[in-house]
C-alpha positions as CSV (number, residue, x, y, z in Angstrom):
1,M,-23.9,-7.7,8.0
2,P,-26.6,-10.4,7.6
3,T,-30.4,-9.7,8.8
4,H,-32.1,-12.6,11.6
5,N,-32.9,-14.6,8.7
6,S,-33.4,-18.3,9.6
7,D,-29.9,-19.3,7.9
8,S,-28.2,-16.0,8.8
9,L,-26.0,-17.6,11.8
10,S,-23.8,-19.3,9.7
11,E,-24.0,-16.0,7.4
12,Y,-23.3,-13.8,10.0
13,T,-20.3,-16.1,11.2
14,E,-18.5,-16.3,8.0
15,C,-18.9,-12.4,7.4
16,L,-17.1,-12.4,10.9
17,D,-14.6,-14.8,9.7
18,I,-13.6,-12.6,7.0
19,I,-13.6,-9.9,8.7
20,Y,-11.4,-11.3,11.1
21,D,-8.9,-12.2,8.4
22,I,-8.8,-8.7,7.3
23,I,-7.9,-7.1,10.8
24,Q,-4.9,-9.7,11.1
25,K,-3.7,-8.9,7.8
26,Y,-3.5,-5.3,8.2
27,E,-3.6,-5.0,11.8
28,N,0.3,-4.4,12.6
29,T,1.1,-1.6,9.7
30,H,-2.4,0.0,10.0
31,K,-4.7,1.6,12.0
32,I,-8.4,-0.6,12.0
33,V,-11.7,1.3,11.5
34,L,-14.6,-0.8,11.7
35,A,-18.0,1.0,10.0
36,G,-21.5,0.2,9.1
37,D,-24.5,-1.5,9.9
38,L,-23.9,-4.9,12.0
39,N,-27.0,-6.1,12.6
40,G,-25.9,-6.6,16.1
41,T,-25.4,-4.6,19.0
42,L,-23.3,-4.4,21.8
43,Q,-25.6,-3.3,24.8
44,T,-26.3,-6.5,26.9
45,S,-30.3,-5.6,27.1
46,R,-30.6,-7.2,23.6
47,T,-29.7,-11.4,23.3
48,N,-29.6,-12.5,20.3
49,K,-27.2,-14.7,18.7
50,H,-26.0,-12.1,16.8
51,D,-25.5,-9.7,19.4
52,K,-23.8,-12.7,21.2
53,M,-21.4,-13.2,18.5
54,L,-20.8,-10.0,17.8
55,R,-20.1,-8.9,21.5
56,N,-17.9,-11.7,21.6
57,F,-15.9,-10.5,18.2
58,A,-15.5,-6.9,19.4
59,K,-13.9,-8.0,22.8
60,N,-11.7,-10.2,21.3
61,M,-10.5,-8.2,18.5
62,N,-10.1,-5.0,20.7
63,L,-13.1,-3.3,19.0
64,T,-14.3,-0.3,20.9
65,T,-16.4,2.8,19.9
66,G,-13.7,4.6,21.9
67,V,-16.6,6.4,24.2
68,E,-18.9,4.8,27.0
69,L,-21.3,3.7,24.8
70,V,-25.2,5.4,25.4
71,N,-28.1,4.1,25.4
72,T,-29.1,5.9,22.1
73,H,-30.8,3.8,19.3
74,T,-29.5,4.2,15.7
75,F,-32.0,2.1,13.8
76,F,-35.8,2.9,13.9
77,H,-38.0,0.0,11.9
78,H,-39.9,1.9,9.1
79,A,-43.7,0.1,10.8
80,G,-42.4,1.5,14.2
81,N,-42.5,-2.4,15.5
82,S,-38.9,-1.8,17.0
83,S,-35.5,0.1,17.1
84,S,-32.1,-0.8,18.0
85,Q,-28.7,0.0,18.4
86,I,-27.1,-1.8,15.7
87,D,-24.9,0.6,13.8
88,Y,-21.2,1.0,14.4
89,I,-18.0,2.4,13.9
90,L,-15.0,0.2,15.2
91,V,-11.2,1.1,16.3
92,Q,-8.6,-1.2,17.6
93,D,-6.6,2.0,19.3
94,E,-9.0,4.1,21.2
95,T,-6.6,7.4,21.1
96,L,-7.2,7.5,17.5
97,V,-11.5,8.5,18.9
98,E,-11.3,12.8,19.3
99,D,-15.5,12.5,19.5
100,Y,-18.1,9.8,18.6
101,T,-21.6,11.2,18.1
102,I,-25.0,9.1,17.3
103,V,-27.3,12.0,15.5
104,E,-30.8,12.2,16.8
105,K,-32.8,11.2,13.6
106,S,-34.4,13.6,11.8
107,C,-37.8,13.7,9.8
108,A,-35.7,14.6,6.8
109,N,-34.1,11.5,7.1
110,T,-35.9,8.7,5.2
111,S,-33.5,5.8,6.2
112,A,-34.2,3.6,8.5
113,H,-31.0,4.2,10.0
114,T,-29.2,7.7,11.4
115,I,-25.9,9.3,11.4
116,V,-23.1,7.9,13.7
117,K,-20.0,9.5,13.1
118,M,-16.7,9.8,14.5
119,E,-14.0,12.3,14.5
120,I,-10.5,10.5,14.4
121,A,-7.2,12.2,15.2
122,S,-4.6,11.8,12.6
123,Q,-1.0,13.3,12.0
124,M,-0.1,14.2,8.3
125,T,3.6,14.1,7.6
126,K,3.9,17.6,4.8
127,I,6.1,15.8,1.5
128,R,8.2,17.8,0.1
129,K,8.4,17.6,-3.6
130,S,11.5,16.8,-5.3
131,N,13.5,19.1,-7.9
132,Q,14.9,15.8,-9.0
133,Q,12.8,15.1,-11.9
134,N,13.8,18.8,-12.9
135,N,17.5,18.0,-13.1
136,K,17.2,15.7,-15.8
137,S,18.3,16.6,-19.4
138,K,15.6,15.6,-21.5
139,Y,16.3,14.0,-25.4
140,K,14.1,13.0,-28.4
141,M,15.7,9.9,-30.1
142,Q,16.0,10.7,-33.8
143,W,14.7,7.7,-35.3
144,D,15.1,9.0,-38.9
145,Q,19.0,8.6,-38.6
146,I,19.2,5.4,-36.9
147,D,21.9,3.1,-38.4
148,K,19.5,0.1,-39.3
149,K,22.4,-2.3,-39.7
150,S,24.0,-2.2,-36.4
151,Y,20.7,-1.9,-34.2
152,K,19.6,-5.3,-36.6
153,S,23.2,-6.6,-35.1
154,I,22.9,-6.2,-32.0
155,I,19.5,-7.6,-31.7
156,Q,20.5,-10.7,-33.6
157,N,23.5,-11.1,-31.8
158,S,20.6,-11.3,-28.3
159,I,18.2,-13.7,-29.8
160,S,20.5,-17.0,-28.7
161,S,20.5,-16.1,-25.0
162,I,16.8,-15.6,-25.6
163,E,15.9,-18.8,-26.8
164,N,17.8,-20.8,-25.0
165,E,16.1,-19.5,-22.0
166,K,12.6,-21.1,-21.1
167,D,10.9,-18.6,-19.1
168,V,8.6,-16.5,-21.5
169,N,8.4,-13.7,-19.0
170,I,12.1,-13.6,-18.8
171,Q,12.7,-14.2,-22.3
172,L,10.4,-10.8,-23.0
173,D,12.4,-8.8,-20.4
174,M,15.7,-9.5,-22.2
175,L,14.2,-8.7,-25.4
176,M,13.6,-5.2,-23.7
177,E,16.8,-5.3,-22.6
178,A,18.7,-5.7,-25.8
179,M,16.2,-3.6,-27.9
180,T,17.1,-0.3,-25.5
181,N,20.7,-0.7,-25.4
182,A,20.4,-1.6,-29.3
183,G,18.5,1.9,-29.4
184,K,21.0,3.4,-27.3
185,K,24.0,2.4,-29.5
186,T,22.5,3.3,-32.7
187,I,20.3,5.9,-33.0
188,P,21.4,9.7,-32.4
189,T,19.6,11.7,-29.9
190,K,18.6,15.6,-29.6
191,L,18.9,17.6,-26.9
192,L,15.4,19.1,-25.9
193,Q,16.0,20.5,-22.3
194,T,18.6,21.0,-20.3
195,K,18.4,19.6,-16.4
196,G,18.3,22.4,-14.0
197,P,15.2,24.3,-12.7
198,K,13.2,26.3,-14.8
199,W,14.2,29.7,-15.2
200,K,11.7,32.2,-14.3
201,A,11.8,35.3,-16.7
202,S,10.6,38.6,-15.3
203,P,7.7,40.3,-16.7
204,E,9.6,43.0,-18.6
205,V,12.2,40.4,-20.1
206,L,8.5,38.1,-20.9
207,T,7.7,41.1,-22.8
208,I,11.1,41.7,-24.7
209,L,10.7,37.6,-25.3
210,K,7.5,38.0,-26.9
211,A,8.2,41.0,-28.8
212,C,11.6,39.0,-30.5
213,K,9.3,36.2,-31.1
214,E,7.0,38.5,-33.2
215,I,10.1,39.9,-34.9
216,Y,11.6,36.9,-35.5
217,K,8.4,34.9,-37.4
218,K,8.1,38.1,-39.9
219,W,12.0,37.8,-40.5
220,Q,12.0,33.8,-41.1
221,S,9.0,34.5,-43.5
222,V,11.2,36.6,-45.6
223,G,13.6,34.6,-46.0
224,K,15.6,35.0,-43.0
225,T,18.7,37.4,-44.7
226,K,21.1,39.0,-41.9
227,D,20.8,42.3,-44.1
228,H,17.0,42.5,-43.8
229,V,15.4,45.4,-41.6
230,L,13.9,43.0,-39.5
231,A,17.2,41.2,-38.7
232,S,18.7,44.7,-37.3
233,E,15.4,45.2,-35.7
234,L,15.5,42.1,-34.0
235,K,19.0,42.6,-32.6
236,N,17.8,46.1,-31.7
237,E,15.5,44.8,-29.0
238,T,16.9,41.7,-28.0
239,R,19.7,44.4,-26.2
240,G,16.8,45.4,-23.9
241,S,17.4,41.6,-22.8
242,K,20.1,40.2,-20.7
243,D,20.6,37.5,-22.8
244,P,21.2,37.9,-26.4
245,V,19.6,36.1,-28.9
246,S,21.5,34.7,-31.9
247,L,21.1,34.9,-34.8
248,T,21.0,31.9,-36.8
């Protein structure tokens, strides 16, 4: 907040107006917490213009520390000329406040301000991650197999209605929809992953699968002939697994 300069009153008023607008916008949907160096005190022992404005503002907006104010200063002038309580954490809902503390000024703290802290009571609801995303099959579009003639025809049939629309944003949406529909009708897809949760193999099965993978690579490197000794070795290895491996 603005300091006590000659023209600070209008600046201070403007800042309070901004905070007022923010509170008015969110107080019905959020819990309000206002924190910082307010360059004014809520203590009645000081009565400059900033102090009076801040106290009236806090009263009108139902802002409070949630505890009884103590005469503990939060600001200490570097030259030792003055000290005051001008740093606050304010809330509208007092039930949020579990503890409010003004920490004693430490010699290690080189700031002119000391620490003000508030413990806020809150409740968090644990959200269980849905498995719905894992239950969708995944496909890859085979662009190299696209029916270009049909794709172009579908797009062309949509052009006239797109051109009749005056709004550019709607035109873009219509074009994207036309391209999506054309793709679905003219581009073959390849199944990459079936729906359902991922199967978790046991350590024993993982060992067998790893061995099968290594044998398969060797078999593939020699041409994958079914009469090769590696083909027989692969079949024997898969017998240790519940799920047989197809040789193709």
